[in-house]
KOLSELO-590389 format. One line per field, with one value per residue (C-alpha): residue number from 1; z, x, y. Coordinates in Angstrom, 1 decimal. Example, Ala and Ser with C-alpha at 12.3 -4.5 7.8 and 13.67 -1.06 7.14 Angstrom:
<nodes>
nr <- 1 / 2;
w <- 7.8 / 7.1;
u <- 12.3 / 13.7;
v <- -4.5 / -1.1;
</nodes>
This chain:
<nodes>
nr <- 1 / 2 / 3 / 4 / 5 / 6 / 7 / 8 / 9 / 10 / 11 / 12 / 13 / 14 / 15 / 16 / 17 / 18 / 19 / 20 / 21 / 22 / 23 / 24 / 25 / 26 / 27 / 28 / 29 / 30 / 31 / 32 / 33 / 34 / 35 / 36 / 37 / 38 / 39 / 40 / 41 / 42 / 43 / 44 / 45 / 46 / 47 / 48 / 49 / 50 / 51 / 52 / 53 / 54 / 55 / 56 / 57 / 58 / 59 / 60 / 61 / 62 / 63 / 64 / 65 / 66 / 67 / 68 / 69 / 70 / 71 / 72 / 73 / 74 / 75 / 76 / 77 / 78 / 79 / 80 / 81 / 82 / 83 / 84 / 85 / 86 / 87 / 88 / 89 / 90 / 91 / 92 / 93 / 94 / 95 / 96 / 97 / 98 / 99 / 100 / 101 / 102 / 103 / 104 / 105;
w <- -13.4 / -13.8 / -14.7 / -11.5 / -9.4 / -11.0 / -10.4 / -6.8 / -6.3 / -7.7 / -5.4 / -2.4 / -3.5 / -3.7 / -0.3 / 1.4 / 0.1 / 1.2 / 4.6 / 4.9 / 3.5 / 6.2 / 8.9 / 7.5 / 7.2 / 10.7 / 12.5 / 10.5 / 8.3 / 10.9 / 13.5 / 10.8 / 9.7 / 13.3 / 13.9 / 11.1 / 12.5 / 9.8 / 11.1 / 10.0 / 9.1 / 6.0 / 3.4 / 5.0 / 2.7 / -0.1 / 1.9 / 2.7 / -1.0 / -1.8 / 0.7 / -0.4 / -4.1 / -3.5 / -1.6 / -4.5 / -7.0 / -5.0 / -4.7 / -8.5 / -9.4 / -7.1 / -8.0 / -11.7 / -12.1 / -10.0 / -9.5 / -12.5 / -15.1 / -18.0 / -16.7 / -19.3 / -16.5 / -14.7 / -17.9 / -19.0 / -15.6 / -15.5 / -19.0 / -18.4 / -18.6 / -16.3 / -13.7 / -13.6 / -13.8 / -10.7 / -9.0 / -9.7 / -8.3 / -5.2 / -4.5 / -4.9 / -2.4 / 0.2 / 0.0 / -0.9 / 2.7 / 3.6 / 1.0 / 1.8 / 5.5 / 5.7 / 4.4 / 1.4 / 1.0;
u <- 34.7 / 33.5 / 30.0 / 29.9 / 30.7 / 27.8 / 25.4 / 26.6 / 26.1 / 22.6 / 21.7 / 23.1 / 21.1 / 17.8 / 18.6 / 19.2 / 15.9 / 14.0 / 15.5 / 14.8 / 11.3 / 10.7 / 11.8 / 9.5 / 6.6 / 6.8 / 7.8 / 6.1 / 3.4 / 1.9 / 1.3 / -0.1 / -2.5 / -3.5 / -4.1 / -6.6 / -8.3 / -6.9 / -5.9 / -2.4 / -3.1 / -3.2 / -0.6 / 1.6 / 4.4 / 2.5 / 2.6 / 6.3 / 7.1 / 5.1 / 7.0 / 10.3 / 9.6 / 8.4 / 11.6 / 13.6 / 11.8 / 12.5 / 16.2 / 16.4 / 14.8 / 17.0 / 20.2 / 19.4 / 18.6 / 21.4 / 24.5 / 24.4 / 22.7 / 24.7 / 24.4 / 22.8 / 21.7 / 19.7 / 18.4 / 17.0 / 15.6 / 13.8 / 12.4 / 11.2 / 7.4 / 7.6 / 9.5 / 6.7 / 3.9 / 5.2 / 5.5 / 1.8 / 0.9 / 3.0 / 1.5 / -1.9 / -1.1 / 0.2 / -2.5 / -5.7 / -6.3 / -6.8 / -9.6 / -11.2 / -10.7 / -9.1 / -6.1 / -7.7 / -4.7;
v <- 5.5 / 9.0 / 7.6 / 5.6 / 8.7 / 10.5 / 7.7 / 7.4 / 11.1 / 11.0 / 8.0 / 9.9 / 12.9 / 10.9 / 9.2 / 12.5 / 13.9 / 10.8 / 11.2 / 14.9 / 14.2 / 11.6 / 14.1 / 16.8 / 14.3 / 13.1 / 16.3 / 19.0 / 17.6 / 15.3 / 18.1 / 20.3 / 17.6 / 16.9 / 20.6 / 20.6 / 17.4 / 15.1 / 11.7 / 10.7 / 7.1 / 4.9 / 4.9 / 7.6 / 6.6 / 8.5 / 11.7 / 11.0 / 10.6 / 13.7 / 15.8 / 14.4 / 15.0 / 18.6 / 19.3 / 17.7 / 19.9 / 23.0 / 22.0 / 21.3 / 24.6 / 26.6 / 24.8 / 24.5 / 28.2 / 29.6 / 27.5 / 25.1 / 27.3 / 25.7 / 22.2 / 19.9 / 17.5 / 20.2 / 21.7 / 18.3 / 17.7 / 21.0 / 20.6 / 17.1 / 16.7 / 13.6 / 15.6 / 18.2 / 15.6 / 13.8 / 17.2 / 17.9 / 14.5 / 15.0 / 18.4 / 16.8 / 14.0 / 16.5 / 19.1 / 17.2 / 16.2 / 19.8 / 20.0 / 16.7 / 16.8 / 13.3 / 11.5 / 9.5 / 7.3;
</nodes>
């Protein structure tokens, strides 16, 4: 039963970050893109995922290094190469339109 609670809390955590990421994408990133003349069209879900994952990484770093220093779960998350690889990809997805001048996705 304890394992089910942990899995449920992780699913809620991911759902919350996807929801916050959607809000940030539509109400913060979209106006910023449009200010720079970048049309917010195409596979916008990639930008949404990128923003959500960047927020998730920031949360994991802050929580993992302050509140749950001794937590094996956060230590494994922060030392995972896949975790950081997806972070680099998400950062690329969110910031490359500023360099290119359009949303390539």
